[in-house]
TORPA-726382 format. One record per residue (C-alpha): residue number from 1; x, y, z; chain; residue in one letter. Coordinates in pm, 1 decimal. Each point is the difference from the previous one (the first is absolute). Layout:
<num=NUM; xx=X; yy=Y; zz=Z; chaine=A; residu=a>
...
***
This chain:
<num=1; xx=-1669.6; yy=-7904.1; zz=-12031.2; chaine=A; residu=x>
<num=2; xx=310.0; yy=-8.7; zz=220.8; chaine=A; residu=x>
<num=3; xx=-41.4; yy=-49.6; zz=373.8; chaine=A; residu=x>
<num=4; xx=251.8; yy=152.6; zz=241.7; chaine=A; residu=x>
<num=5; xx=-17.5; yy=-125.9; zz=358.5; chaine=A; residu=x>
<num=6; xx=132.8; yy=195.4; zz=297.0; chaine=A; residu=x>
<num=7; xx=-68.8; yy=300.2; zz=-217.5; chaine=A; residu=x>
<num=8; xx=-9.6; yy=272.5; zz=265.5; chaine=A; residu=x>
<num=9; xx=372.8; yy=-16.1; zz=79.9; chaine=A; residu=x>
<num=10; xx=268.8; yy=189.3; zz=-187.9; chaine=A; residu=x>
<num=11; xx=79.6; yy=-297.3; zz=-221.5; chaine=A; residu=x>
<num=12; xx=-361.4; yy=-64.0; zz=-96.1; chaine=A; residu=x>
<num=13; xx=-63.8; yy=364.9; zz=-76.1; chaine=A; residu=x>
<num=14; xx=310.4; yy=21.8; zz=-217.3; chaine=A; residu=x>
<num=15; xx=-92.5; yy=-313.7; zz=-195.3; chaine=A; residu=x>
<num=16; xx=-357.8; yy=122.1; zz=-52.5; chaine=A; residu=x>
<num=17; xx=126.2; yy=336.4; zz=-125.5; chaine=A; residu=x>
<num=18; xx=241.9; yy=-169.6; zz=-242.4; chaine=A; residu=x>
<num=19; xx=-276.4; yy=-223.9; zz=-132.7; chaine=A; residu=x>
<num=20; xx=-240.8; yy=288.0; zz=-45.0; chaine=A; residu=x>
<num=21; xx=268.2; yy=194.5; zz=-187.7; chaine=A; residu=x>
<num=22; xx=0.8; yy=-291.7; zz=-245.8; chaine=A; residu=x>
<num=23; xx=-378.7; yy=11.8; zz=-32.2; chaine=A; residu=x>
<num=24; xx=-59.9; yy=-329.9; zz=180.4; chaine=A; residu=x>
<num=25; xx=-325.8; yy=-74.6; zz=181.7; chaine=A; residu=x>
<num=26; xx=78.7; yy=-43.4; zz=369.7; chaine=A; residu=x>
<num=27; xx=-165.9; yy=-128.2; zz=314.2; chaine=A; residu=x>
<num=28; xx=138.3; yy=64.8; zz=349.5; chaine=A; residu=x>
<num=29; xx=-60.8; yy=-216.2; zz=305.7; chaine=A; residu=x>
<num=30; xx=39.5; yy=188.6; zz=328.1; chaine=A; residu=x>
<num=31; xx=-85.2; yy=-64.0; zz=362.7; chaine=A; residu=x>
<num=32; xx=-161.3; yy=343.7; zz=40.4; chaine=A; residu=x>
<num=33; xx=-168.2; yy=178.0; zz=-289.1; chaine=A; residu=x>
<num=34; xx=184.6; yy=309.8; zz=-117.6; chaine=A; residu=x>
<num=35; xx=67.3; yy=199.3; zz=-317.7; chaine=A; residu=x>
<num=36; xx=256.4; yy=-172.8; zz=-222.1; chaine=A; residu=x>
<num=37; xx=115.9; yy=28.0; zz=-364.2; chaine=A; residu=x>
<num=38; xx=-212.3; yy=-298.7; zz=-101.2; chaine=A; residu=x>
<num=39; xx=-315.3; yy=-59.0; zz=-206.1; chaine=A; residu=x>
<num=40; xx=-148.5; yy=-211.9; zz=279.7; chaine=A; residu=x>
<num=41; xx=74.9; yy=-6.4; zz=372.8; chaine=A; residu=x>
<num=42; xx=-116.9; yy=-300.8; zz=201.3; chaine=A; residu=x>
<num=43; xx=8.4; yy=-16.1; zz=377.8; chaine=A; residu=x>
<num=44; xx=79.5; yy=-330.7; zz=163.9; chaine=A; residu=x>
<num=45; xx=231.0; yy=-208.1; zz=214.3; chaine=A; residu=x>
<num=46; xx=268.7; yy=-164.5; zz=-212.6; chaine=A; residu=x>
<num=47; xx=-21.8; yy=-314.7; zz=211.1; chaine=A; residu=x>
<num=48; xx=-375.9; yy=-39.7; zz=-56.8; chaine=A; residu=x>
<num=49; xx=-92.0; yy=-254.1; zz=-267.3; chaine=A; residu=x>
<num=50; xx=-310.4; yy=192.3; zz=-106.7; chaine=A; residu=x>
<num=51; xx=201.3; yy=320.7; zz=-40.0; chaine=A; residu=x>
<num=52; xx=257.4; yy=-188.4; zz=-209.1; chaine=A; residu=x>
<num=53; xx=-268.2; yy=-141.1; zz=-230.0; chaine=A; residu=x>
<num=54; xx=-171.7; yy=337.8; zz=-43.4; chaine=A; residu=x>
<num=55; xx=328.1; yy=177.9; zz=-73.0; chaine=A; residu=x>
<num=56; xx=115.3; yy=-261.9; zz=-251.3; chaine=A; residu=x>
<num=57; xx=-330.8; yy=-30.6; zz=-187.6; chaine=A; residu=x>
<num=58; xx=55.4; yy=104.3; zz=-359.7; chaine=A; residu=x>
<num=59; xx=365.2; yy=92.9; zz=54.2; chaine=A; residu=x>
<num=60; xx=248.9; yy=-98.3; zz=-269.4; chaine=A; residu=x>
<num=61; xx=304.2; yy=63.7; zz=217.0; chaine=A; residu=x>
<num=62; xx=84.7; yy=62.3; zz=363.8; chaine=A; residu=x>
<num=63; xx=287.5; yy=188.2; zz=159.5; chaine=A; residu=x>
<num=64; xx=26.9; yy=-158.0; zz=342.2; chaine=A; residu=x>
<num=65; xx=139.0; yy=215.9; zz=281.3; chaine=A; residu=x>
<num=66; xx=-30.3; yy=-160.2; zz=342.4; chaine=A; residu=x>
<num=67; xx=-50.2; yy=206.8; zz=316.1; chaine=A; residu=x>
<num=68; xx=330.0; yy=132.3; zz=130.8; chaine=A; residu=x>
<num=69; xx=172.9; yy=-226.2; zz=254.5; chaine=A; residu=x>
<num=70; xx=-293.9; yy=-241.4; zz=-3.3; chaine=A; residu=x>
<num=71; xx=74.8; yy=-305.8; zz=218.2; chaine=A; residu=x>
<num=72; xx=-195.5; yy=-240.9; zz=-223.4; chaine=A; residu=x>
<num=73; xx=103.7; yy=122.9; zz=-343.5; chaine=A; residu=x>
<num=74; xx=91.9; yy=-348.3; zz=-123.3; chaine=A; residu=x>
<num=75; xx=-351.4; yy=-129.3; zz=72.1; chaine=A; residu=x>
<num=76; xx=-167.4; yy=315.4; zz=-129.5; chaine=A; residu=x>
<num=77; xx=198.2; yy=-10.3; zz=-324.0; chaine=A; residu=x>
<num=78; xx=-87.6; yy=-366.3; zz=-55.0; chaine=A; residu=x>
<num=79; xx=-369.1; yy=76.9; zz=56.4; chaine=A; residu=x>
<num=80; xx=9.2; yy=281.3; zz=-257.1; chaine=A; residu=x>
<num=81; xx=175.2; yy=-221.7; zz=-253.6; chaine=A; residu=x>
<num=82; xx=-269.8; yy=-265.1; zz=44.4; chaine=A; residu=x>
<num=83; xx=-277.7; yy=258.6; zz=-26.1; chaine=A; residu=x>
<num=84; xx=156.3; yy=155.1; zz=-311.9; chaine=A; residu=x>
<num=85; xx=9.2; yy=-338.4; zz=-172.3; chaine=A; residu=x>
<num=86; xx=-364.2; yy=-63.9; zz=93.3; chaine=A; residu=x>
<num=87; xx=-100.1; yy=341.1; zz=-137.9; chaine=A; residu=x>
<num=88; xx=175.0; yy=-60.4; zz=-331.8; chaine=A; residu=x>
<num=89; xx=254.5; yy=279.6; zz=46.1; chaine=A; residu=x>
<num=90; xx=246.3; yy=-6.7; zz=-289.6; chaine=A; residu=x>
<num=91; xx=303.0; yy=171.5; zz=155.5; chaine=A; residu=x>
<num=92; xx=124.6; yy=19.1; zz=360.7; chaine=A; residu=x>
<num=93; xx=278.4; yy=244.8; zz=86.6; chaine=A; residu=x>
<num=94; xx=141.2; yy=-27.0; zz=351.4; chaine=A; residu=x>
<num=95; xx=162.7; yy=291.8; zz=177.4; chaine=A; residu=x>
<num=96; xx=276.1; yy=-179.6; zz=188.5; chaine=A; residu=x>
<num=97; xx=328.7; yy=137.1; zz=134.6; chaine=A; residu=x>
<num=98; xx=367.6; yy=2.1; zz=-92.5; chaine=A; residu=x>
<num=99; xx=171.6; yy=-320.8; zz=119.1; chaine=A; residu=x>
<num=100; xx=-303.7; yy=-182.8; zz=143.0; chaine=A; residu=x>
<num=101; xx=222.4; yy=-304.5; zz=59.3; chaine=A; residu=x>
<num=102; xx=156.5; yy=161.0; zz=309.3; chaine=A; residu=x>
<num=103; xx=-145.0; yy=-202.7; zz=287.0; chaine=A; residu=x>
<num=104; xx=144.9; yy=239.0; zz=259.2; chaine=A; residu=x>
<num=105; xx=-264.8; yy=252.2; zz=-105.6; chaine=A; residu=x>
<num=106; xx=-333.8; yy=-173.9; zz=69.1; chaine=A; residu=x>
<num=107; xx=-212.0; yy=221.3; zz=-225.8; chaine=A; residu=x>
<num=108; xx=237.1; yy=-75.3; zz=-289.5; chaine=A; residu=x>
<num=109; xx=-20.1; yy=-372.4; zz=70.8; chaine=A; residu=x>
<num=110; xx=-382.2; yy=11.0; zz=-3.8; chaine=A; residu=x>
<num=111; xx=5.5; yy=169.6; zz=-338.7; chaine=A; residu=x>
<num=112; xx=221.9; yy=-279.1; zz=-129.6; chaine=A; residu=x>
<num=113; xx=-269.9; yy=-249.4; zz=101.2; chaine=A; residu=x>
<num=114; xx=-257.0; yy=201.1; zz=-199.1; chaine=A; residu=x>
<num=115; xx=235.8; yy=3.1; zz=-298.0; chaine=A; residu=x>
<num=116; xx=31.7; yy=-378.3; zz=27.3; chaine=A; residu=x>
<num=117; xx=-378.0; yy=-44.7; zz=2.4; chaine=A; residu=x>
<num=118; xx=-37.3; yy=232.9; zz=-298.2; chaine=A; residu=x>
<num=119; xx=268.9; yy=-176.1; zz=-203.8; chaine=A; residu=x>
<num=120; xx=-179.7; yy=-330.6; zz=56.6; chaine=A; residu=x>
<num=121; xx=-350.0; yy=140.2; zz=-59.7; chaine=A; residu=x>
<num=122; xx=-25.9; yy=-32.0; zz=-376.9; chaine=A; residu=x>
<num=123; xx=-96.1; yy=367.9; zz=-24.3; chaine=A; residu=x>
<num=124; xx=169.4; yy=241.7; zz=-236.6; chaine=A; residu=x>
<num=125; xx=210.5; yy=180.0; zz=259.9; chaine=A; residu=x>
<num=126; xx=266.9; yy=264.7; zz=42.5; chaine=A; residu=x>
<num=127; xx=182.6; yy=80.9; zz=323.6; chaine=A; residu=x>
<num=128; xx=144.2; yy=343.6; zz=77.6; chaine=A; residu=x>
<num=129; xx=268.3; yy=23.6; zz=269.7; chaine=A; residu=x>
<num=130; xx=62.0; yy=368.7; zz=78.7; chaine=A; residu=x>
<num=131; xx=275.3; yy=135.8; zz=221.4; chaine=A; residu=x>
<num=132; xx=-81.4; yy=252.8; zz=272.5; chaine=A; residu=x>
<num=133; xx=-167.6; yy=311.7; zz=-139.0; chaine=A; residu=x>
<num=134; xx=156.8; yy=342.4; zz=-21.6; chaine=A; residu=x>
<num=135; xx=-335.8; yy=123.6; zz=126.9; chaine=A; residu=x>
<num=136; xx=68.9; yy=-166.0; zz=336.4; chaine=A; residu=x>
<num=137; xx=208.6; yy=299.7; zz=103.5; chaine=A; residu=x>
<num=138; xx=-291.2; yy=244.3; zz=-27.1; chaine=A; residu=x>
<num=139; xx=-127.9; yy=-51.6; zz=359.2; chaine=A; residu=x>
<num=140; xx=348.3; yy=93.9; zz=124.8; chaine=A; residu=x>
<num=141; xx=15.1; yy=336.1; zz=-178.4; chaine=A; residu=x>
<num=142; xx=-145.6; yy=207.4; zz=284.6; chaine=A; residu=x>
<num=143; xx=268.4; yy=-126.2; zz=239.4; chaine=A; residu=x>
<num=144; xx=267.1; yy=67.4; zz=-260.7; chaine=A; residu=x>
<num=145; xx=-121.8; yy=356.2; zz=-45.8; chaine=A; residu=x>
<num=146; xx=-59.8; yy=73.5; zz=368.3; chaine=A; residu=x>
<num=147; xx=285.3; yy=-188.4; zz=169.5; chaine=A; residu=x>
<num=148; xx=240.6; yy=-81.6; zz=-280.1; chaine=A; residu=x>
<num=149; xx=-30.6; yy=-367.2; zz=86.1; chaine=A; residu=x>
<num=150; xx=-82.2; yy=-314.3; zz=-199.3; chaine=A; residu=x>
<num=151; xx=-52.1; yy=-255.9; zz=275.1; chaine=A; residu=x>
<num=152; xx=-2.3; yy=-365.6; zz=-106.2; chaine=A; residu=x>
<num=153; xx=4.5; yy=-322.0; zz=208.6; chaine=A; residu=x>
<num=154; xx=298.3; yy=-151.1; zz=-182.6; chaine=A; residu=x>
<num=155; xx=349.8; yy=107.9; zz=-99.4; chaine=A; residu=x>
<num=156; xx=11.9; yy=326.2; zz=-197.4; chaine=A; residu=x>
<num=157; xx=263.6; yy=-172.8; zz=-214.7; chaine=A; residu=x>
<num=158; xx=-226.4; yy=-291.2; zz=-106.4; chaine=A; residu=x>
<num=159; xx=-41.7; yy=9.3; zz=-379.2; chaine=A; residu=x>
<num=160; xx=-328.0; yy=4.1; zz=-195.4; chaine=A; residu=x>
<num=161; xx=-118.0; yy=18.8; zz=-362.0; chaine=A; residu=x>
<num=162; xx=-309.8; yy=218.9; zz=44.1; chaine=A; residu=x>
<num=163; xx=-251.4; yy=-7.8; zz=-283.9; chaine=A; residu=x>
<num=164; xx=-247.2; yy=268.5; zz=-104.0; chaine=A; residu=x>
<num=165; xx=-354.2; yy=-129.2; zz=56.0; chaine=A; residu=x>
<num=166; xx=-106.0; yy=174.8; zz=-320.6; chaine=A; residu=x>
<num=167; xx=239.7; yy=-228.4; zz=-190.9; chaine=A; residu=x>
<num=168; xx=-139.0; yy=-307.7; zz=176.8; chaine=A; residu=x>
<num=169; xx=-354.9; yy=108.8; zz=-88.7; chaine=A; residu=x>
<num=170; xx=98.5; yy=52.0; zz=-364.2; chaine=A; residu=x>
<num=171; xx=134.4; yy=-355.8; zz=-13.3; chaine=A; residu=x>
<num=172; xx=-314.3; yy=-130.7; zz=171.8; chaine=A; residu=x>
<num=173; xx=-217.8; yy=162.6; zz=-265.8; chaine=A; residu=x>
<num=174; xx=215.5; yy=-142.4; zz=-276.6; chaine=A; residu=x>
<num=175; xx=-8.3; yy=-361.1; zz=120.4; chaine=A; residu=x>
<num=176; xx=-374.0; yy=22.5; zz=62.4; chaine=A; residu=x>
<num=177; xx=-81.5; yy=138.2; zz=-344.3; chaine=A; residu=x>
<num=178; xx=240.9; yy=-152.2; zz=-251.3; chaine=A; residu=x>
<num=179; xx=80.7; yy=-360.2; zz=-97.5; chaine=A; residu=x>
<num=180; xx=330.8; yy=-172.7; zz=55.2; chaine=A; residu=x>
<num=181; xx=34.5; yy=7.3; zz=377.7; chaine=A; residu=x>
<num=182; xx=-138.2; yy=-342.2; zz=88.8; chaine=A; residu=x>
<num=183; xx=231.1; yy=-157.1; zz=257.6; chaine=A; residu=x>
<num=184; xx=203.5; yy=318.1; zz=40.8; chaine=A; residu=x>
<num=185; xx=164.3; yy=55.0; zz=339.1; chaine=A; residu=x>
<num=186; xx=138.5; yy=352.4; zz=-2.8; chaine=A; residu=x>
<num=187; xx=230.1; yy=156.6; zz=261.1; chaine=A; residu=x>
<num=188; xx=-55.7; yy=377.3; zz=-3.5; chaine=A; residu=x>
<num=189; xx=284.0; yy=196.6; zz=159.5; chaine=A; residu=x>
<num=190; xx=104.7; yy=359.5; zz=-51.1; chaine=A; residu=x>
<num=191; xx=312.2; yy=112.4; zz=-187.5; chaine=A; residu=x>
<num=192; xx=210.9; yy=104.2; zz=300.9; chaine=A; residu=x>
<num=193; xx=145.1; yy=-159.3; zz=310.4; chaine=A; residu=x>
<num=194; xx=-52.6; yy=242.8; zz=285.5; chaine=A; residu=x>
<num=195; xx=48.8; yy=-7.6; zz=375.1; chaine=A; residu=x>
<num=196; xx=-226.5; yy=190.1; zz=238.6; chaine=A; residu=x>
<num=197; xx=289.9; yy=239.8; zz=50.7; chaine=A; residu=x>
<num=198; xx=13.0; yy=66.7; zz=-374.9; chaine=A; residu=x>
<num=199; xx=-379.3; yy=35.3; zz=-14.6; chaine=A; residu=x>
<num=200; xx=18.3; yy=257.7; zz=279.6; chaine=A; residu=x>
<num=201; xx=267.8; yy=188.1; zz=-190.6; chaine=A; residu=x>
<num=202; xx=-209.8; yy=19.6; zz=-314.7; chaine=A; residu=x>
<num=203; xx=-305.7; yy=116.4; zz=194.6; chaine=A; residu=x>
<num=204; xx=215.4; yy=264.2; zz=170.8; chaine=A; residu=x>
<num=205; xx=96.1; yy=146.1; zz=-336.7; chaine=A; residu=x>
<num=206; xx=-368.2; yy=37.8; zz=-89.0; chaine=A; residu=x>
<num=207; xx=-130.0; yy=145.1; zz=325.6; chaine=A; residu=x>
<num=208; xx=293.0; yy=233.0; zz=60.4; chaine=A; residu=x>
<num=209; xx=116.7; yy=-121.6; zz=340.7; chaine=A; residu=x>
<num=210; xx=234.0; yy=-271.6; zz=128.6; chaine=A; residu=x>
<num=211; xx=-160.2; yy=-338.0; zz=66.7; chaine=A; residu=x>
<num=212; xx=171.8; yy=-282.5; zz=187.6; chaine=A; residu=x>
<num=213; xx=-104.3; yy=-365.9; zz=-13.4; chaine=A; residu=x>
<num=214; xx=-15.4; yy=-129.7; zz=358.0; chaine=A; residu=x>
<num=215; xx=-46.0; yy=-359.5; zz=113.9; chaine=A; residu=x>
<num=216; xx=-288.0; yy=-48.6; zz=243.3; chaine=A; residu=x>
<num=217; xx=65.4; yy=-291.6; zz=238.9; chaine=A; residu=x>
<num=218; xx=-229.0; yy=-287.7; zz=-90.6; chaine=A; residu=x>
<num=219; xx=-126.6; yy=-34.3; zz=358.1; chaine=A; residu=x>
<num=220; xx=-97.1; yy=366.9; zz=-6.7; chaine=A; residu=x>
<num=221; xx=-178.9; yy=-45.7; zz=-331.1; chaine=A; residu=x>
<num=222; xx=-195.0; yy=-296.7; zz=140.3; chaine=A; residu=x>
<num=223; xx=-99.0; yy=197.2; zz=311.9; chaine=A; residu=x>
<num=224; xx=-124.3; yy=285.8; zz=-218.2; chaine=A; residu=x>
<num=225; xx=-212.6; yy=-229.9; zz=-216.0; chaine=A; residu=x>
<num=226; xx=-198.1; yy=-203.7; zz=251.5; chaine=A; residu=x>
<num=227; xx=-323.8; yy=91.1; zz=-179.2; chaine=A; residu=x>
<num=228; xx=103.1; yy=-211.6; zz=-294.9; chaine=A; residu=x>
<num=229; xx=-131.4; yy=-357.2; zz=-2.3; chaine=A; residu=x>
<num=230; xx=257.7; yy=-238.4; zz=145.0; chaine=A; residu=x>
<num=231; xx=60.2; yy=-175.3; zz=-332.2; chaine=A; residu=x>
<num=232; xx=64.5; yy=328.4; zz=-181.4; chaine=A; residu=x>
<num=233; xx=230.7; yy=131.7; zz=272.1; chaine=A; residu=x>
<num=234; xx=203.0; yy=-320.8; zz=23.9; chaine=A; residu=x>
<num=235; xx=17.8; yy=-41.6; zz=-377.2; chaine=A; residu=x>
<num=236; xx=115.4; yy=355.7; zz=-57.0; chaine=A; residu=x>
<num=237; xx=262.2; yy=-41.9; zz=272.3; chaine=A; residu=x>
<num=238; xx=126.4; yy=-314.3; zz=-175.4; chaine=A; residu=x>
<num=239; xx=16.7; yy=195.2; zz=-325.9; chaine=A; residu=x>
<num=240; xx=205.1; yy=277.6; zz=159.0; chaine=A; residu=x>
<num=241; xx=239.6; yy=-256.6; zz=147.9; chaine=A; residu=x>
<num=242; xx=40.4; yy=-152.2; zz=-346.2; chaine=A; residu=x>
<num=243; xx=74.2; yy=342.6; zz=-150.2; chaine=A; residu=x>
<num=244; xx=272.0; yy=52.5; zz=261.6; chaine=A; residu=x>
<num=245; xx=167.9; yy=-326.2; zz=-91.0; chaine=A; residu=x>
<num=246; xx=-48.0; yy=-21.9; zz=-376.2; chaine=A; residu=x>
<num=247; xx=-138.0; yy=325.7; zz=-148.5; chaine=A; residu=x>
<num=248; xx=-270.0; yy=-33.9; zz=-270.9; chaine=A; residu=x>
<num=249; xx=120.9; yy=67.8; zz=-353.1; chaine=A; residu=x>
<num=250; xx=-64.4; yy=-138.0; zz=-348.0; chaine=A; residu=x>
<num=251; xx=51.8; yy=77.9; zz=-368.9; chaine=A; residu=x>
<num=252; xx=-224.9; yy=242.2; zz=-191.0; chaine=A; residu=x>
<num=253; xx=56.4; yy=-187.7; zz=-326.9; chaine=A; residu=x>
<num=254; xx=-342.2; yy=-165.3; zz=-0.9; chaine=A; residu=x>
<num=255; xx=-183.8; yy=321.8; zz=84.6; chaine=A; residu=x>
<num=256; xx=175.9; yy=194.1; zz=-274.7; chaine=A; residu=x>
<num=257; xx=-90.6; yy=-264.2; zz=-255.5; chaine=A; residu=x>
<num=258; xx=-365.0; yy=-1.9; zz=99.8; chaine=A; residu=x>
<num=259; xx=-23.1; yy=378.6; zz=-1.9; chaine=A; residu=x>
<num=260; xx=189.5; yy=40.8; zz=-326.5; chaine=A; residu=x>
<num=261; xx=196.5; yy=283.0; zz=161.3; chaine=A; residu=x>
<num=262; xx=224.3; yy=70.5; zz=295.9; chaine=A; residu=x>
<num=263; xx=-184.7; yy=-35.8; zz=332.1; chaine=A; residu=x>
<num=264; xx=-51.9; yy=318.0; zz=196.4; chaine=A; residu=x>
<num=265; xx=284.8; yy=103.4; zz=228.7; chaine=A; residu=x>
<num=266; xx=-37.6; yy=105.5; zz=361.0; chaine=A; residu=x>
<num=267; xx=98.8; yy=353.1; zz=-95.4; chaine=A; residu=x>
<num=268; xx=-273.8; yy=12.7; zz=-263.3; chaine=A; residu=x>
<num=269; xx=-248.9; yy=-126.1; zz=255.8; chaine=A; residu=x>
<num=270; xx=101.7; yy=273.6; zz=245.3; chaine=A; residu=x>
<num=271; xx=-21.4; yy=265.8; zz=-271.1; chaine=A; residu=x>
<num=272; xx=-353.6; yy=-112.6; zz=-80.9; chaine=A; residu=x>
<num=273; xx=-111.4; yy=-18.0; zz=363.5; chaine=A; residu=x>
<num=274; xx=190.5; yy=294.1; zz=150.7; chaine=A; residu=x>
<num=275; xx=82.3; yy=227.5; zz=-294.1; chaine=A; residu=x>
***
């Protein structure tokens, strides 16, 4: 039995689907019960010790996804590592982030602290460090179609190495199911370096209308997102500032090796999603 935490988000759903395609028995832990591609769905708060114990009971492996932009991820990750050891879990795979060592992005820095705890835990562990997903553009498609605008709160020229979530999920299934990945720390970046302007241009070719990448002033973005918790808003703003200064790119060499093929391109992703 493989447990996937945070299973209701797009990452959890993709990992569950990849595991089920391999015939693996799966259990999903979610905050609110809902249909998922899993053999068992448990409802519970990830920070609750009783929910941890119930979810881990009888599990051979866990794929740990923390809540997005969670202010106490370091403590939560350490608690799950301790609970997994107590439950006799054999394998712990942590869904981290590309370049967690960047202190200027607080949510990255917290994930580094979880990685540190996992490395020192004595568990059989693997750490996945994905780049930003290609799928992250999907909420922007309506604006691209209706207004011809891809509005982002950082420079349209900042460079990224977007990765297809389906490729990340395929790697997750592999490291959960096969031997040989103990102690692996895998950066998972896509095969292209693309700016938001170039992303807009590729989307334009698929939807049949011009699309321009436009920089939204950060102050305007903050004012439009006051419903976000303060930690999430401030952390995202710090991330956007980092993108402006340094971009966010990496090699796809590791991903290609783990997949045994070329990683999916952004154009292939758009063809699949948009036709």
